[in-house]
TIMARDO-67125 format. One record per residue (C-alpha): y, z, x; residue number from 1. Coordinates in Angstrom, 1 decimal, decimal comma. Each point is the difference from the previous one (the first is absolute). Layout:
N
+--------+--------+--------+-----+
|      y |      z |      x |  nr |
+--------+--------+--------+-----+
|      Y |      Z |      X | NUM |
...
+--------+--------+--------+-----+
//
This chain:
277
+--------+--------+--------+-----+
|      y |      z |      x |  nr |
+--------+--------+--------+-----+
|  -75,8 |   -8,9 |  197,2 |   1 |
|   -0,8 |    3,4 |    1,4 |   2 |
|   -1,6 |   -1,5 |    3,1 |   3 |
|    2,9 |   -2,4 |    0,6 |   4 |
|    2,5 |    2,8 |   -0,5 |   5 |
|   -1,9 |    2,2 |    2,5 |   6 |
|    0,0 |   -2,8 |    2,6 |   7 |
|    3,7 |   -0,6 |   -0,4 |   8 |
|    0,6 |    3,8 |    0,5 |   9 |
|   -2,1 |    0,2 |    3,1 |  10 |
|    1,5 |   -3,2 |    1,6 |  11 |
|    3,5 |    1,2 |   -0,8 |  12 |
|   -0,5 |    3,4 |    1,5 |  13 |
|   -1,6 |   -1,5 |    3,2 |  14 |
|    3,0 |   -2,3 |    0,3 |  15 |
|    2,4 |    2,8 |   -0,5 |  16 |
|   -1,5 |    2,2 |    2,7 |  17 |
|    0,9 |   -2,7 |    2,6 |  18 |
|    3,2 |   -1,3 |   -1,5 |  19 |
|    1,8 |    2,9 |   -1,8 |  20 |
|    3,7 |    0,2 |    0,6 |  21 |
|    1,3 |    3,1 |    1,7 |  22 |
|    2,7 |    1,7 |   -2,1 |  23 |
|    1,3 |    3,6 |    0,5 |  24 |
|   -0,7 |    0,9 |   -3,7 |  25 |
|   -3,5 |   -1,4 |   -0,1 |  26 |
|   -1,6 |    3,4 |    0,8 |  27 |
|    2,3 |    2,3 |   -1,9 |  28 |
|   -0,9 |    1,8 |   -3,2 |  29 |
|    3,5 |    1,0 |   -0,7 |  30 |
|    0,8 |   -1,3 |   -3,5 |  31 |
|    3,7 |   -0,3 |    0,7 |  32 |
|   -0,7 |   -2,4 |    2,9 |  33 |
|   -2,4 |   -2,0 |   -2,1 |  34 |
|    2,6 |   -0,3 |   -2,8 |  35 |
|    2,7 |   -0,9 |    2,5 |  36 |
|   -2,0 |   -2,9 |    1,7 |  37 |
|   -1,3 |   -1,3 |   -3,4 |  38 |
|    3,6 |   -0,1 |   -1,3 |  39 |
|    1,3 |   -1,7 |    3,1 |  40 |
|   -2,7 |   -2,6 |    0,1 |  41 |
|    0,4 |   -1,2 |   -3,6 |  42 |
|    1,2 |   -3,6 |    0,2 |  43 |
|    0,1 |    0,4 |    3,8 |  44 |
|   -2,3 |   -0,8 |    2,8 |  45 |
|   -1,8 |    3,0 |    1,3 |  46 |
|    1,1 |   -0,5 |    3,6 |  47 |
|    3,7 |    0,0 |   -1,1 |  48 |
|   -0,5 |    2,9 |   -2,3 |  49 |
|   -1,5 |    2,0 |    2,8 |  50 |
|    3,2 |   -0,4 |    2,1 |  51 |
|    2,0 |    1,6 |   -2,9 |  52 |
|   -2,7 |    2,6 |   -0,5 |  53 |
|    0,4 |    1,5 |    3,4 |  54 |
|    3,8 |    0,2 |   -0,4 |  55 |
|   -0,2 |    1,5 |   -3,5 |  56 |
|   -2,6 |    2,6 |    1,0 |  57 |
|    2,4 |    1,3 |    2,8 |  58 |
|    2,8 |    0,2 |   -2,5 |  59 |
|   -2,1 |    1,2 |   -3,0 |  60 |
|   -3,1 |    1,8 |    1,2 |  61 |
|   -0,5 |    1,6 |   -3,4 |  62 |
|    0,9 |   -0,6 |   -3,6 |  63 |
|    2,5 |    2,9 |    0,2 |  64 |
|    1,9 |   -1,7 |    2,8 |  65 |
|    0,5 |   -3,1 |   -2,0 |  66 |
|    0,7 |    1,8 |   -3,3 |  67 |
|    2,8 |    1,9 |    1,8 |  68 |
|    1,5 |   -3,3 |    1,4 |  69 |
|    1,9 |   -2,6 |   -1,9 |  70 |
|   -0,8 |   -3,4 |   -1,4 |  71 |
|    2,7 |   -1,5 |    2,1 |  72 |
|   -1,6 |    1,2 |    3,2 |  73 |
|   -3,4 |   -1,3 |   -1,1 |  74 |
|    1,4 |   -3,4 |   -1,0 |  75 |
|    1,7 |   -0,3 |    3,4 |  76 |
|   -3,4 |    0,6 |    1,7 |  77 |
|   -1,6 |   -2,3 |   -2,5 |  78 |
|    2,3 |   -2,9 |    1,0 |  79 |
|   -2,0 |   -3,2 |    0,8 |  80 |
|   -3,0 |    0,9 |   -2,1 |  81 |
|    1,3 |   -1,3 |   -3,3 |  82 |
|   -1,1 |    1,1 |   -3,5 |  83 |
|    2,4 |    3,0 |    0,1 |  84 |
|   -1,5 |    1,4 |   -3,2 |  85 |
|   -2,9 |    1,2 |    2,1 |  86 |
|    2,3 |    2,2 |    2,0 |  87 |
|    1,5 |    1,5 |   -3,2 |  88 |
|   -3,4 |    0,7 |   -1,5 |  89 |
|   -1,2 |    1,6 |    3,2 |  90 |
|    3,1 |    2,2 |    0,1 |  91 |
|   -0,7 |    1,0 |   -3,7 |  92 |
|   -3,6 |    0,7 |    0,8 |  93 |
|    0,9 |    2,2 |    3,0 |  94 |
|    2,0 |    2,2 |   -2,4 |  95 |
|   -2,9 |    0,5 |   -2,3 |  96 |
|   -2,5 |    0,6 |    2,8 |  97 |
|    2,4 |    2,5 |    1,6 |  98 |
|    0,0 |    2,1 |   -3,2 |  99 |
|   -3,6 |   -0,3 |   -1,0 | 100 |
|   -2,0 |   -0,9 |    3,2 | 101 |
|   -2,6 |   -2,7 |    0,3 | 102 |
|   -2,9 |    2,3 |   -0,9 | 103 |
|    1,5 |    1,0 |   -3,3 | 104 |
|    0,6 |   -3,7 |   -0,9 | 105 |
|   -3,6 |   -1,0 |    1,1 | 106 |
|   -1,7 |   -2,2 |   -1,1 | 107 |
|    2,7 |   -1,3 |   -2,4 | 108 |
|    2,2 |   -1,7 |    2,6 | 109 |
|    1,0 |   -2,7 |   -2,4 | 110 |
|    2,6 |    2,4 |   -1,4 | 111 |
|    2,0 |   -0,5 |    3,2 | 112 |
|    2,6 |   -2,8 |   -0,2 | 113 |
|   -1,3 |   -3,2 |    1,6 | 114 |
|   -3,6 |    1,1 |    0,1 | 115 |
|   -2,3 |   -2,4 |   -1,7 | 116 |
|   -3,8 |   -0,3 |   -0,1 | 117 |
|   -0,3 |   -1,3 |    3,6 | 118 |
|    2,3 |    2,6 |    1,6 | 119 |
|   -1,7 |    2,7 |   -2,0 | 120 |
|   -3,4 |   -1,1 |    1,3 | 121 |
|    1,3 |   -0,3 |    3,5 | 122 |
|    1,2 |    3,6 |    0,0 | 123 |
|   -3,3 |    1,2 |   -1,6 | 124 |
|   -2,0 |   -1,9 |    2,7 | 125 |
|    2,0 |    0,5 |    3,1 | 126 |
|    1,3 |    3,5 |   -0,6 | 127 |
|   -2,6 |    1,6 |   -2,2 | 128 |
|   -3,2 |   -1,9 |    1,0 | 129 |
|   -0,7 |   -1,0 |   -3,6 | 130 |
|   -2,7 |   -2,7 |   -0,6 | 131 |
|    2,4 |   -2,6 |   -1,4 | 132 |
|    0,8 |   -3,6 |    0,9 | 133 |
|    3,7 |   -0,7 |    0,5 | 134 |
|    0,1 |   -3,4 |   -1,7 | 135 |
|    2,9 |   -2,2 |    1,1 | 136 |
|    0,6 |   -3,7 |    0,4 | 137 |
|   -2,0 |   -0,1 |    3,2 | 138 |
|   -3,3 |    1,4 |   -1,4 | 139 |
|    0,5 |   -2,1 |   -3,2 | 140 |
|    0,4 |   -3,2 |    2,0 | 141 |
|   -3,0 |    0,8 |    2,1 | 142 |
|   -2,2 |    0,7 |   -3,0 | 143 |
|    1,2 |   -3,1 |   -1,9 | 144 |
|   -0,8 |   -2,3 |    2,9 | 145 |
|   -3,3 |    1,6 |    1,1 | 146 |
|   -1,5 |    0,3 |   -3,4 | 147 |
|    1,7 |   -3,0 |   -1,6 | 148 |
|    1,9 |    1,9 |   -2,7 | 149 |
|    3,2 |   -0,6 |   -1,9 | 150 |
|    0,2 |    3,5 |   -1,5 | 151 |
|   -1,2 |    3,0 |    2,1 | 152 |
|    0,5 |    2,7 |   -2,6 | 153 |
|   -3,6 |    0,1 |   -1,2 | 154 |
|   -1,3 |   -0,4 |    3,5 | 155 |
|    1,7 |    3,2 |    1,2 | 156 |
|   -1,2 |    1,9 |   -3,1 | 157 |
|   -3,6 |   -0,9 |    0,8 | 158 |
|   -0,1 |   -0,1 |    3,8 | 159 |
|    2,6 |    2,5 |    1,4 | 160 |
|   -2,7 |    2,6 |    0,4 | 161 |
|   -2,0 |   -2,2 |    2,4 | 162 |
|    3,0 |   -0,4 |    2,3 | 163 |
|    0,5 |    3,8 |    0,1 | 164 |
|   -3,6 |    1,0 |    0,4 | 165 |
|   -0,7 |    1,8 |    3,3 | 166 |
|    3,5 |   -1,0 |    1,2 | 167 |
|    3,2 |    1,7 |    0,7 | 168 |
|    2,4 |   -1,6 |   -2,4 | 169 |
|    2,7 |    0,1 |    2,6 | 170 |
|   -2,0 |   -2,4 |    2,2 | 171 |
|   -0,9 |   -2,5 |   -2,7 | 172 |
|    3,5 |   -0,1 |   -1,4 | 173 |
|    1,5 |   -0,5 |    3,4 | 174 |
|   -2,6 |   -2,6 |    0,8 | 175 |
|    1,0 |   -2,1 |   -3,0 | 176 |
|    3,6 |    0,5 |    0,9 | 177 |
|   -0,3 |   -1,3 |    3,6 | 178 |
|   -2,5 |   -2,7 |   -0,9 | 179 |
|    2,3 |   -1,4 |   -2,7 | 180 |
|    3,0 |    0,1 |    2,3 | 181 |
|   -1,6 |   -1,7 |    3,0 | 182 |
|   -3,0 |   -2,1 |   -1,2 | 183 |
|    0,0 |   -0,5 |   -3,8 | 184 |
|    3,7 |   -0,6 |   -0,2 | 185 |
|    1,7 |   -1,2 |   -3,1 | 186 |
|    0,9 |   -3,3 |    1,7 | 187 |
|   -1,8 |   -1,7 |    2,9 | 188 |
|   -3,0 |    2,4 |    0,1 | 189 |
|   -1,9 |   -0,3 |    3,3 | 190 |
|   -3,4 |   -0,8 |   -1,5 | 191 |
|   -1,3 |   -1,4 |    3,3 | 192 |
|   -0,1 |    3,4 |    1,6 | 193 |
|   -0,8 |    2,0 |   -3,2 | 194 |
|   -3,0 |    2,3 |    0,5 | 195 |
|   -0,9 |   -0,2 |   -3,7 | 196 |
|    0,4 |   -3,8 |   -0,4 | 197 |
|   -3,7 |   -0,7 |   -0,3 | 198 |
|   -0,2 |    2,0 |   -3,3 | 199 |
|    3,4 |   -0,9 |   -1,3 | 200 |
|    0,4 |   -2,3 |   -3,1 | 201 |
|    3,3 |   -1,2 |    1,5 | 202 |
|    1,6 |    0,0 |   -3,4 | 203 |
|    3,7 |   -0,8 |    0,2 | 204 |
|    1,9 |    0,2 |   -3,3 | 205 |
|    2,3 |   -3,0 |   -0,6 | 206 |
|    2,6 |    2,2 |   -1,6 | 207 |
|    2,7 |    1,1 |    2,4 | 208 |
|    2,8 |    2,3 |   -0,7 | 209 |
|    3,5 |   -1,3 |    0,7 | 210 |
|    2,0 |    2,1 |    2,4 | 211 |
|    3,8 |    0,3 |   -0,3 | 212 |
|    1,8 |   -1,3 |    3,1 | 213 |
|    1,8 |    2,9 |    1,6 | 214 |
|    3,1 |   -1,9 |    1,1 | 215 |
|    2,5 |    0,2 |   -2,9 | 216 |
|   -2,5 |    1,9 |   -2,2 | 217 |
|    0,9 |    3,0 |   -2,2 | 218 |
|   -1,9 |    2,2 |    2,5 | 219 |
|    2,2 |   -1,2 |    2,9 | 220 |
|    3,2 |    0,6 |   -2,0 | 221 |
|   -1,1 |    3,4 |   -1,1 | 222 |
|   -0,8 |    0,9 |    3,6 | 223 |
|    3,5 |   -1,2 |    1,1 | 224 |
|    1,6 |    2,2 |   -2,6 | 225 |
|   -2,0 |    3,1 |    0,9 | 226 |
|    0,7 |   -0,5 |    3,7 | 227 |
|    3,7 |   -0,4 |   -0,7 | 228 |
|    0,1 |    3,2 |   -2,0 | 229 |
|   -2,1 |    2,0 |    2,5 | 230 |
|    2,5 |   -1,0 |    2,8 | 231 |
|    3,2 |    0,5 |   -2,0 | 232 |
|   -1,0 |    2,9 |   -2,3 | 233 |
|    1,8 |   -1,6 |   -3,0 | 234 |
|    1,9 |   -3,2 |   -0,7 | 235 |
|    2,3 |   -1,4 |   -2,7 | 236 |
|   -1,8 |   -2,5 |   -2,2 | 237 |
|    2,5 |   -2,9 |    0,9 | 238 |
|   -0,3 |    0,8 |    3,7 | 239 |
|   -3,8 |   -0,1 |   -0,3 | 240 |
|    0,1 |   -3,5 |   -1,4 | 241 |
|    2,3 |   -1,1 |    2,9 | 242 |
|   -2,3 |    1,4 |    2,7 | 243 |
|   -3,3 |   -1,2 |   -1,4 | 244 |
|   -0,3 |   -3,7 |    0,9 | 245 |
|   -1,9 |   -1,1 |   -3,1 | 246 |
|    0,5 |   -1,7 |   -3,3 | 247 |
|    1,8 |    2,5 |   -2,4 | 248 |
|   -2,7 |   -0,5 |   -2,7 | 249 |
|   -2,6 |    1,1 |    2,5 | 250 |
|    2,0 |    3,0 |    1,0 | 251 |
|    0,5 |    1,0 |   -3,6 | 252 |
|   -3,7 |   -0,3 |   -0,7 | 253 |
|   -0,9 |    2,0 |    3,1 | 254 |
|    2,5 |    2,8 |   -1,0 | 255 |
|   -1,4 |    0,2 |   -3,5 | 256 |
|   -3,5 |    0,3 |    1,4 | 257 |
|    1,0 |    2,7 |    2,5 | 258 |
|    1,8 |    1,9 |   -2,7 | 259 |
|   -3,0 |   -0,3 |   -2,4 | 260 |
|   -2,2 |    1,4 |    2,8 | 261 |
|    2,4 |    2,9 |    0,6 | 262 |
|    0,5 |   -1,1 |    3,6 | 263 |
|    3,8 |   -0,2 |   -0,4 | 264 |
|    2,6 |    1,4 |   -2,4 | 265 |
|    3,4 |   -1,2 |   -1,2 | 266 |
|    2,8 |    2,6 |    0,1 | 267 |
|    3,6 |    0,0 |   -1,1 | 268 |
|    2,4 |   -2,7 |    1,3 | 269 |
|   -2,9 |   -2,5 |    0,4 | 270 |
|   -1,5 |    2,0 |    2,9 | 271 |
|   -3,6 |   -0,7 |    0,8 | 272 |
|   -2,2 |    2,3 |    2,1 | 273 |
|   -3,6 |    0,9 |    0,7 | 274 |
|   -1,5 |    2,3 |   -2,7 | 275 |
|   -1,2 |    3,0 |    1,9 | 276 |
|   -1,3 |    1,9 |   -3,1 | 277 |
+--------+--------+--------+-----+
//
């Protein structure tokens, strides 16, 4: 297993040297920029997230600049990305970072809203140069297919050190990221031009997750409500139902979810607005 792991590592790094994508944040060690791009790219293609990253960095070059802003402004800039909870969690995280600073929080970045194991590892690797693998769906998929595994948990426990030996963790993590996005894709992988194809077990799991269609989904209705509130500032509950062209039950469900997530608040006289707290 060690020899096969070493070969995969070398082949991936060689491929990455010739095919790595050029993004402005790829060379930075600023933890704020890393947190920003990792939050933007959750559930979003990296190329699209990068477009938003450049705009957000101009408006919010530091945690302090975002902490001193408002959720309404952030949500307006976020428009088109979806999953607005990410924006709120980033805003909340910026307030914590502005008070404490990254170095005081290090290495326990999971205390920040929205930061899970992957984002924590990404910050440790890309900003602090720590020897960690940032394990996301890309690297899990590649390992499953290459080694013929259903569950990768034990594999990473036993073999992570081989991927990180004599390697900058930034390079191997970004190599997995780019390779999973362009070659070993979740659907229609390009095995015919894959540089590691000869050693790959080509294991494809039969279980496929079902994705909710965006059109008419709860996510779309939530987005419409947030966009309406960002543009109008506040709106009467009855007027909101008139302006959102969706089934009333869907609107009610979306409103309940937004309220539960503290993205909106209900005031007197049935007025609804963005919750900026």
